[in-house]
MIDOSE-1310 file (N, C-alpha, C; in nm, 2 decimals, decimal comma, always signed):
residues 226
xxxx	+10,88/+10,07/+17,56/+10,98/+10,11/+17,47/+11,03/+10,02/+17,39; +11,06/+10,04/+17,24/+11,11/+9,94/+17,15/+11,27/+9,93/+17,18; +11,31/+9,80/+17,17/+11,44/+9,73/+17,19/+11,54/+9,77/+17,07; +11,63/+9,84/+17,07/+11,72/+9,86/+16,99/+11,83/+9,77/+16,97
xxxx	+11,81/+9,68/+16,86/+11,90/+9,55/+16,86/+12,01/+9,57/+16,76; +12,15/+9,53/+16,81/+12,26/+9,54/+16,72/+12,22/+9,45/+16,58; +12,31/+9,47/+16,48/+12,28/+9,38/+16,36/+12,33/+9,24/+16,38; +12,42/+9,21/+16,46/+12,43/+9,06/+16,48/+12,33/+9,01/+16,57
xxxx	+12,27/+9,07/+16,66/+12,14/+9,04/+16,73/+12,03/+9,00/+16,64; +12,01/+9,11/+16,55/+11,90/+9,10/+16,45/+11,91/+8,97/+16,37; +12,01/+8,96/+16,33/+12,03/+8,84/+16,23/+12,03/+8,70/+16,33; +12,07/+8,72/+16,43/+12,07/+8,60/+16,53/+11,93/+8,57/+16,57
xxxx	+11,84/+8,66/+16,60/+11,70/+8,63/+16,62/+11,63/+8,58/+16,48; +11,66/+8,63/+16,38/+11,59/+8,58/+16,26/+11,63/+8,45/+16,22; +11,77/+8,40/+16,25/+11,79/+8,27/+16,23/+11,75/+8,18/+16,33; +11,75/+8,23/+16,46/+11,70/+8,15/+16,58/+11,56/+8,10/+16,54
xxxx	+11,47/+8,19/+16,50/+11,34/+8,17/+16,48/+11,34/+8,07/+16,36; +11,39/+8,08/+16,27/+11,38/+7,98/+16,16/+11,43/+7,84/+16,20; +11,55/+7,84/+16,29/+11,59/+7,70/+16,34/+11,46/+7,64/+16,44; +11,41/+7,73/+16,51/+11,32/+7,68/+16,61/+11,20/+7,62/+16,55
xxxx	+11,15/+7,70/+16,43/+11,03/+7,65/+16,36/+11,06/+7,56/+16,27; +11,18/+7,49/+16,25/+11,21/+7,39/+16,15/+11,22/+7,46/+16,01; +11,23/+7,57/+15,99/+11,24/+7,62/+15,86/+11,38/+7,58/+15,83; +11,48/+7,60/+15,91/+11,63/+7,55/+15,90/+11,64/+7,42/+16,00
xxxx	+11,61/+7,30/+15,93/+11,61/+7,17/+16,00/+11,77/+7,14/+16,05; +11,78/+7,05/+16,15/+11,91/+7,00/+16,19/+11,97/+6,93/+16,06; +12,11/+6,98/+16,04/+12,19/+6,94/+15,94/+12,21/+7,04/+15,84; +12,12/+7,14/+15,83/+12,12/+7,23/+15,73/+12,25/+7,33/+15,74
xxxx	+12,34/+7,36/+15,63/+12,45/+7,42/+15,63/+12,43/+7,56/+15,63; +12,49/+7,64/+15,72/+12,48/+7,78/+15,71/+12,60/+7,85/+15,65; +12,57/+7,91/+15,52/+12,69/+7,99/+15,45/+12,69/+8,12/+15,49; +12,80/+8,16/+15,54/+12,79/+8,31/+15,55/+12,77/+8,42/+15,45
xxxx	+12,83/+8,38/+15,34/+12,80/+8,48/+15,23/+12,66/+8,47/+15,18; +12,60/+8,36/+15,19/+12,44/+8,38/+15,15/+12,36/+8,43/+15,26; +12,40/+8,41/+15,40/+12,32/+8,47/+15,48/+12,33/+8,62/+15,48; +12,46/+8,66/+15,47/+12,50/+8,80/+15,44/+12,41/+8,87/+15,35
xxxx	+12,42/+8,80/+15,23/+12,35/+8,89/+15,11/+12,18/+8,87/+15,13; +12,13/+8,77/+15,20/+11,98/+8,77/+15,23/+11,94/+8,89/+15,31; +12,03/+8,91/+15,43/+11,99/+9,00/+15,52/+12,05/+9,15/+15,52; +12,15/+9,16/+15,41/+12,20/+9,28/+15,37/+12,30/+9,34/+15,48
xxxx	+12,38/+9,24/+15,51/+12,48/+9,26/+15,62/+12,61/+9,22/+15,59; +12,72/+9,24/+15,65/+12,86/+9,21/+15,64/+12,87/+9,05/+15,70; +12,98/+8,97/+15,62/+13,00/+8,84/+15,68/+13,05/+8,86/+15,83; +13,10/+8,95/+15,86/+13,14/+8,96/+16,01/+13,04/+8,97/+16,10
xxxx	+12,92/+9,04/+16,06/+12,79/+9,05/+16,12/+12,74/+8,89/+16,13; +12,74/+8,84/+16,03/+12,68/+8,71/+16,04/+12,78/+8,61/+16,12; +12,90/+8,63/+16,11/+12,98/+8,54/+16,18/+12,95/+8,55/+16,33; +12,95/+8,67/+16,40/+12,89/+8,69/+16,53/+12,78/+8,65/+16,57
xxxx	+12,67/+8,66/+16,48/+12,54/+8,59/+16,49/+12,53/+8,43/+16,53; +12,62/+8,37/+16,43/+12,65/+8,23/+16,43/+12,72/+8,19/+16,55; +12,81/+8,26/+16,61/+12,88/+8,24/+16,74/+12,79/+8,24/+16,84; +12,72/+8,35/+16,83/+12,60/+8,35/+16,95/+12,50/+8,23/+16,96
xxxx	+12,45/+8,20/+16,85/+12,36/+8,09/+16,83/+12,46/+7,95/+16,87; +12,58/+7,95/+16,83/+12,67/+7,84/+16,88/+12,64/+7,83/+17,04; +12,68/+7,94/+17,09/+12,67/+7,95/+17,26/+12,52/+7,90/+17,31; +12,42/+7,92/+17,22/+12,29/+7,88/+17,26/+12,26/+7,73/+17,24
xxxx	+12,35/+7,65/+17,16/+12,34/+7,53/+17,12/+12,28/+7,49/+17,02; +12,24/+7,59/+16,93/+12,16/+7,57/+16,79/+12,25/+7,55/+16,67; +12,38/+7,60/+16,68/+12,46/+7,60/+16,56/+12,60/+7,54/+16,61; +12,65/+7,44/+16,52/+12,77/+7,38/+16,55/+12,88/+7,44/+16,44
xxxx	+12,97/+7,50/+16,48/+13,09/+7,59/+16,40/+13,20/+7,50/+16,39; +13,23/+7,48/+16,25/+13,37/+7,40/+16,23/+13,42/+7,50/+16,14; +13,55/+7,56/+16,22/+13,62/+7,68/+16,13/+13,68/+7,62/+16,00; +13,71/+7,48/+16,01/+13,78/+7,45/+15,86/+13,67/+7,39/+15,78
xxxx	+13,55/+7,39/+15,81/+13,46/+7,33/+15,71/+13,35/+7,44/+15,70; +13,23/+7,42/+15,79/+13,12/+7,50/+15,77/+13,03/+7,51/+15,90; +12,94/+7,60/+15,91/+12,85/+7,61/+16,03/+12,72/+7,51/+15,99; +12,65/+7,45/+16,10/+12,54/+7,37/+16,05/+12,47/+7,37/+16,18
xxxx	+12,33/+7,38/+16,13/+12,22/+7,37/+16,23/+12,25/+7,23/+16,33; +12,24/+7,24/+16,44/+12,24/+7,11/+16,51/+12,14/+7,10/+16,63; +12,14/+6,99/+16,70/+12,04/+6,95/+16,82/+12,12/+6,91/+16,93; +12,09/+6,96/+17,04/+12,16/+6,92/+17,15/+12,14/+6,77/+17,19
xxxx	+12,26/+6,72/+17,24/+12,29/+6,58/+17,27/+12,19/+6,53/+17,39; +12,16/+6,42/+17,38/+12,08/+6,35/+17,51/+12,14/+6,38/+17,62; +12,27/+6,37/+17,63/+12,35/+6,39/+17,76/+12,34/+6,53/+17,80; +12,35/+6,62/+17,71/+12,35/+6,76/+17,76/+12,19/+6,79/+17,81
xxxx	+12,11/+6,74/+17,74/+11,97/+6,77/+17,77/+11,94/+6,72/+17,91; +11,99/+6,60/+17,94/+11,97/+6,55/+18,07/+12,05/+6,62/+18,19; +12,16/+6,67/+18,13/+12,25/+6,75/+18,25/+12,16/+6,87/+18,28; +12,12/+6,95/+18,19/+12,06/+7,08/+18,19/+11,92/+7,06/+18,27
xxxx	+11,84/+6,95/+18,23/+11,72/+6,95/+18,30/+11,74/+6,87/+18,46; +11,85/+6,82/+18,49/+11,88/+6,77/+18,62/+11,91/+6,89/+18,70; +11,98/+6,98/+18,63/+12,01/+7,11/+18,71/+11,90/+7,20/+18,75; +11,82/+7,22/+18,64/+11,70/+7,30/+18,66/+11,58/+7,23/+18,76
xxxx	+11,59/+7,09/+18,75/+11,51/+7,04/+18,84/+11,54/+7,03/+18,98; +11,66/+7,03/+19,01/+11,73/+7,06/+19,15/+11,70/+7,19/+19,21; +11,73/+7,28/+19,13/+11,71/+7,41/+19,16/+11,55/+7,45/+19,18; +11,47/+7,41/+19,08/+11,33/+7,45/+19,08/+11,27/+7,38/+19,19
xxxx	+11,30/+7,25/+19,22/+11,26/+7,17/+19,34/+11,26/+7,27/+19,47; +11,38/+7,31/+19,49/+11,43/+7,37/+19,61/+11,33/+7,50/+19,62; +11,33/+7,57/+19,50/+11,27/+7,71/+19,50/+11,10/+7,67/+19,54; +11,06/+7,57/+19,47/+10,92/+7,55/+19,47/+10,88/+7,53/+19,63
xxxx	+10,97/+7,46/+19,69/+10,94/+7,42/+19,84/+10,93/+7,54/+19,90; +11,02/+7,62/+19,90/+11,02/+7,76/+19,98/+10,89/+7,85/+19,93; +10,86/+7,84/+19,81/+10,77/+7,93/+19,75/+10,64/+7,90/+19,81; +10,59/+7,76/+19,84/+10,47/+7,72/+19,89/+10,46/+7,75/+20,03
xxxx	+10,56/+7,79/+20,10/+10,56/+7,81/+20,25/+10,50/+7,96/+20,25; +10,53/+8,02/+20,16/+10,49/+8,17/+20,17/+10,45/+8,23/+20,04; +10,34/+8,17/+19,99/+10,30/+8,21/+19,84/+10,28/+8,36/+19,82; +10,35/+8,39/+19,71/+10,33/+8,55/+19,67/+10,16/+8,55/+19,62
xxxx	+10,11/+8,67/+19,64/+9,98/+8,67/+19,60/+9,97/+8,67/+19,43; +9,86/+8,60/+19,40/+9,83/+8,59/+19,27/+9,93/+8,49/+19,18; +10,01/+8,42/+19,25/+10,11/+8,33/+19,18/+10,04/+8,22/+19,08; +9,92/+8,16/+19,13/+9,87/+8,05/+19,06/+9,79/+8,11/+18,94
xxxx	+9,75/+8,22/+18,95/+9,66/+8,31/+18,84/+9,76/+8,34/+18,74; +9,91/+8,38/+18,77/+9,99/+8,42/+18,68/+10,06/+8,29/+18,59; +10,05/+8,18/+18,67/+10,10/+8,08/+18,61/+9,99/+8,00/+18,52; +9,88/+8,02/+18,57/+9,77/+7,96/+18,46/+9,76/+8,05/+18,34
xxxx	+9,77/+8,18/+18,36/+9,76/+8,28/+18,24/+9,88/+8,24/+18,14; +10,00/+8,22/+18,19/+10,13/+8,18/+18,12/+10,10/+8,04/+18,04; +10,02/+7,96/+18,10/+10,00/+7,82/+18,02/+9,90/+7,86/+17,92; +9,81/+7,96/+17,94/+9,72/+7,98/+17,82/+9,80/+8,04/+17,71
xxxx	+9,91/+8,14/+17,76/+9,96/+8,19/+17,65/+10,04/+8,09/+17,57; +10,10/+7,99/+17,65/+10,19/+7,90/+17,56/+10,10/+7,81/+17,48; +9,98/+7,77/+17,53/+9,89/+7,71/+17,44/+9,86/+7,80/+17,31; +9,84/+7,93/+17,32/+9,83/+8,01/+17,22/+9,96/+8,01/+17,10
xxxx	+10,07/+8,03/+17,17/+10,19/+8,03/+17,09/+10,21/+7,88/+17,01; +10,16/+7,77/+17,09/+10,16/+7,63/+17,00/+10,08/+7,64/+16,91; +9,94/+7,69/+16,92/+9,83/+7,68/+16,83/+9,91/+7,77/+16,69; +9,97/+7,88/+16,73/+10,03/+7,96/+16,62/+10,16/+7,89/+16,56
xxxx	+10,21/+7,78/+16,62/+10,33/+7,73/+16,56/+10,46/+7,80/+16,58; +10,46/+7,90/+16,70/+10,55/+8,00/+16,72/+10,65/+7,93/+16,83; +10,77/+7,84/+16,79/+10,85/+7,78/+16,89/+10,91/+7,89/+16,98; +10,97/+7,99/+16,91/+11,03/+8,09/+17,00/+10,96/+8,15/+17,11
xxxx	+10,83/+8,18/+17,08/+10,75/+8,24/+17,17/+10,70/+8,14/+17,28; +10,70/+8,01/+17,24/+10,66/+7,92/+17,34/+10,76/+7,91/+17,43; +10,90/+7,90/+17,38/+11,01/+7,90/+17,48/+11,01/+8,00/+17,57; +10,99/+8,12/+17,53/+11,01/+8,25/+17,61/+10,90/+8,25/+17,72
xxxx	+10,78/+8,21/+17,69/+10,68/+8,20/+17,79/+10,70/+8,08/+17,89; +10,76/+7,98/+17,83/+10,79/+7,86/+17,92/+10,91/+7,92/+18,02; +10,99/+7,99/+17,98/+11,10/+8,06/+18,06/+11,03/+8,14/+18,18; +10,94/+8,22/+18,14/+10,86/+8,30/+18,22/+10,79/+8,22/+18,32
xxxx	+10,73/+8,12/+18,29/+10,66/+8,02/+18,37/+10,74/+7,97/+18,49; +10,87/+7,91/+18,45/+10,95/+7,86/+18,54/+11,00/+7,97/+18,64; +11,03/+8,10/+18,57/+11,12/+8,19/+18,64/+11,00/+8,24/+18,77; +10,87/+8,25/+18,74/+10,78/+8,27/+18,84/+10,78/+8,19/+18,97
xxxx	+10,81/+8,07/+18,95/+10,82/+7,96/+19,05/+10,95/+8,00/+19,14; +11,08/+8,02/+19,05/+11,21/+8,03/+19,13/+11,21/+8,17/+19,20; +11,15/+8,27/+19,13/+11,15/+8,39/+19,20/+11,05/+8,39/+19,33; +10,95/+8,31/+19,32/+10,86/+8,30/+19,46/+10,93/+8,25/+19,57
xxxx	+11,06/+8,19/+19,53/+11,12/+8,13/+19,66/+11,16/+8,25/+19,75; +11,19/+8,35/+19,68/+11,25/+8,47/+19,75/+11,40/+8,47/+19,77; +11,46/+8,37/+19,70/+11,59/+8,34/+19,72/+11,69/+8,39/+19,60; +11,74/+8,52/+19,60/+11,79/+8,59/+19,50/+11,91/+8,50/+19,44
xxxx	+12,00/+8,46/+19,52/+12,13/+8,39/+19,45/+12,07/+8,27/+19,38; +11,97/+8,19/+19,45/+11,92/+8,07/+19,37/+11,86/+8,12/+19,23; +11,79/+8,22/+19,23/+11,73/+8,28/+19,10/+11,85/+8,32/+19,00; +11,95/+8,37/+19,05/+12,05/+8,41/+18,95/+12,12/+8,28/+18,89
xxxx	+12,14/+8,19/+18,99/+12,20/+8,07/+18,93/+12,12/+8,01/+18,82; +12,00/+8,00/+18,87/+11,90/+7,93/+18,75/+11,88/+8,01/+18,62; +11,91/+8,14/+18,63/+11,90/+8,23/+18,52/+12,01/+8,20/+18,41; +12,13/+8,16/+18,46/+12,25/+8,13/+18,39/+12,23/+8,02/+18,30
xxxx	+12,12/+7,93/+18,32/+12,09/+7,81/+18,23/+11,98/+7,85/+18,11; +11,94/+7,97/+18,12/+11,83/+8,02/+18,03/+11,87/+8,02/+17,90; +12,00/+8,05/+17,87/+12,04/+8,05/+17,72/+12,05/+7,93/+17,64; +12,03/+7,83/+17,70/+12,01/+7,71/+17,63/+11,87/+7,64/+17,61
xxxx	+11,77/+7,73/+17,66/+11,65/+7,69/+17,66/+11,59/+7,66/+17,51; +11,64/+7,73/+17,42/+11,58/+7,73/+17,28/+11,62/+7,59/+17,22; +11,75/+7,57/+17,23/+11,81/+7,44/+17,19/+11,74/+7,33/+17,27; +11,73/+7,34/+17,41/+11,69/+7,24/+17,47/+11,52/+7,19/+17,43
xxxx	+11,46/+7,28/+17,42/+11,31/+7,28/+17,40/+11,30/+7,20/+17,24; +11,37/+7,26/+17,13/+11,37/+7,21/+16,99/+11,42/+7,06/+17,00; +11,53/+7,02/+17,06/+11,59/+6,91/+17,06/+11,50/+6,80/+17,14; +11,44/+6,84/+17,25/+11,34/+6,76/+17,34/+11,22/+6,73/+17,25
xxxx	+11,17/+6,82/+17,19/+11,03/+6,78/+17,12/+11,07/+6,71/+17,00; +11,19/+6,71/+16,94/+11,23/+6,63/+16,83/+11,24/+6,49/+16,87; +11,32/+6,47/+16,97/+11,36/+6,33/+17,04/+11,24/+6,25/+17,09; +11,15/+6,34/+17,17/+11,05/+6,27/+17,23/+10,91/+6,27/+17,12
xxxx	+10,93/+6,32/+17,00/+10,82/+6,34/+16,92/+10,68/+6,39/+16,99; +10,70/+6,50/+17,06/+10,59/+6,58/+17,12/+10,55/+6,69/+17,02; +10,43/+6,74/+17,05/+10,39/+6,84/+16,97/+10,39/+6,97/+17,08; +10,39/+7,09/+17,03/+10,41/+7,20/+17,10/+10,30/+7,23/+17,21
xxxx	+10,16/+7,17/+17,16/+10,06/+7,17/+17,25/+10,07/+7,08/+17,36; +10,13/+6,96/+17,34/+10,16/+6,86/+17,46/+10,26/+6,94/+17,55; +10,35/+7,01/+17,50/+10,44/+7,05/+17,59/+10,40/+7,17/+17,67; +10,29/+7,25/+17,62/+10,23/+7,34/+17,70/+10,13/+7,28/+17,80
xxxx	+10,07/+7,17/+17,77/+9,98/+7,11/+17,87/+10,05/+7,06/+17,99; +10,17/+7,01/+17,96/+10,24/+6,97/+18,09/+10,25/+7,05/+18,19; +10,25/+7,19/+18,18/+10,28/+7,27/+18,29/+10,16/+7,27/+18,38; +10,03/+7,24/+18,33/+9,93/+7,25/+18,41/+9,95/+7,15/+18,53
xxxx	+10,03/+7,04/+18,53/+10,05/+6,94/+18,63/+10,15/+7,00/+18,72; +10,23/+7,09/+18,68/+10,32/+7,16/+18,77/+10,25/+7,24/+18,87; +10,15/+7,33/+18,80/+10,06/+7,42/+18,89/+9,97/+7,31/+18,99; +9,93/+7,21/+18,94/+9,87/+7,12/+19,05/+9,94/+7,09/+19,15
xxxx	+10,07/+7,05/+19,12/+10,16/+6,99/+19,23/+10,19/+7,10/+19,32; +10,22/+7,24/+19,28/+10,23/+7,36/+19,37/+10,11/+7,38/+19,45; +10,00/+7,36/+19,39/+9,86/+7,38/+19,47/+9,84/+7,30/+19,58; +9,90/+7,17/+19,57/+9,88/+7,08/+19,67/+9,95/+7,12/+19,81
xxxx	+10,07/+7,19/+19,80/+10,13/+7,23/+19,90/+10,21/+7,13/+19,96; +10,22/+7,00/+19,93/+10,28/+6,88/+19,97/+10,42/+6,88/+19,90; +10,51/+6,87/+20,01/+10,67/+6,87/+19,96/+10,69/+6,77/+19,85; +10,66/+6,64/+19,91/+10,71/+6,52/+19,82/+10,61/+6,51/+19,69
xxxx	+10,49/+6,56/+19,69/+10,42/+6,59/+19,56/+10,48/+6,68/+19,46; +10,52/+6,80/+19,52/+10,59/+6,90/+19,46/+10,71/+6,84/+19,39; +10,80/+6,78/+19,48/+10,94/+6,71/+19,41/+10,88/+6,61/+19,29; +10,78/+6,54/+19,32/+10,76/+6,44/+19,21/+10,72/+6,48/+19,10
xxxx	+10,64/+6,61/+19,11/+10,58/+6,66/+18,97/+10,69/+6,74/+18,89; +10,77/+6,81/+18,96/+10,89/+6,88/+18,90/+10,99/+6,79/+18,84; +11,01/+6,69/+18,92/+11,09/+6,56/+18,88/+11,05/+6,51/+18,74; +10,91/+6,48/+18,73/+10,84/+6,43/+18,61/+10,84/+6,52/+18,49
xxxx	+10,83/+6,65/+18,54/+10,83/+6,76/+18,43/+10,98/+6,75/+18,36; +11,08/+6,75/+18,43/+11,22/+6,78/+18,37/+11,27/+6,66/+18,33; +11,25/+6,54/+18,41/+11,33/+6,40/+18,39/+11,25/+6,30/+18,36; +11,13/+6,31/+18,34/+11,05/+6,20/+18,28/+10,94/+6,24/+18,16
xxxx	+11,03/+6,26/+18,06/+10,96/+6,34/+17,95/+10,83/+6,24/+17,89; +10,84/+6,13/+17,93/+10,73/+6,05/+17,85/+10,61/+6,03/+17,94; +10,62/+6,12/+18,06/+10,51/+6,11/+18,15/+10,47/+6,25/+18,18; +10,35/+6,30/+18,16/+10,23/+6,23/+18,10/+10,22/+6,28/+17,97
xxxx	+10,22/+6,20/+17,86/+10,22/+6,24/+17,74/+10,11/+6,13/+17,66; +10,06/+6,17/+17,56/+9,96/+6,09/+17,49/+9,84/+6,05/+17,55; +9,79/+5,93/+17,58/+9,65/+5,91/+17,64/+9,66/+5,96/+17,80; +9,76/+5,92/+17,86/+9,78/+5,93/+17,99/+9,78/+6,07/+18,06
xxxx	+9,85/+6,18/+17,95/+9,84/+6,31/+18,01/+9,68/+6,36/+18,01; +9,58/+6,31/+17,92/+9,44/+6,37/+17,92/+9,39/+6,33/+18,06; +9,43/+6,21/+18,12/+9,37/+6,18/+18,23/+9,42/+6,24/+18,35; +9,56/+6,27/+18,34/+9,61/+6,34/+18,43/+9,58/+6,49/+18,46
xxxx	+9,55/+6,56/+18,32/+9,52/+6,69/+18,33/+9,37/+6,73/+18,40; +9,30/+6,61/+18,35/+9,15/+6,60/+18,41/+9,16/+6,60/+18,55; +9,25/+6,51/+18,61/+9,26/+6,51/+18,76/+9,32/+6,64/+18,81; +9,41/+6,70/+18,74/+9,47/+6,83/+18,79/+9,37/+6,95/+18,79
xxxx	+9,28/+6,94/+18,66/+9,18/+7,06/+18,68/+9,09/+7,04/+18,79; +9,04/+6,91/+18,81/+8,97/+6,88/+18,93/+9,01/+6,92/+19,06; +9,15/+6,88/+19,09/+9,23/+6,93/+19,20/+9,21/+7,09/+19,23; +9,23/+7,17/+19,11/+9,24/+7,30/+19,12/+9,10/+7,35/+19,16
xx	+9,00/+7,29/+19,10/+8,85/+7,34/+19,12/+8,82/+7,33/+19,27; +8,88/+7,23/+19,32/+8,83/+7,20/+19,47/+8,93/+7,28/+19,56
């Protein structure tokens, strides 16, 4: 079924895609009147869309001046990544003790979809698939409350990914590739390795990237084949 979006949501999604794909880079001023004219909507509609984007961490609103495309601070990135790391590590440890059927096949398929989104240069789609990837792991724990808590942080994932790639100078393809190491960690069934891999994924963004990840990914593929 088609999803029927409100006008503010339609404008929000259109602006979000432009921000994520760097068509509206950090520092770009967002003028309500100009946006309203471009999309054929009222300024009130644009104002609501900008408020929603502000809640996602993509726009900074200064009522006395103007709205502007922004990037998430390093401190906020670290805080959100730390929280997700703690929750996902706990979920993953429970998940591997009673693996849902087809979990690894679903995760591998999602990584392939991420690679396709990266190749197409579609940042919004990449983030949406990334969220589905990690949701699979959290839901596999069978802990409903933990999953609900984890979901509360999803609203900032667009800003988190855009800001993280900018700061780490990563390509979208590299961001997608990193998820194969998470699959390998889970497949090992070893609690310490799972914790180490998820910690590296969220809190050690420079590992593995560049020359090192190629070696790590080859080892990961070898582990999965065995």
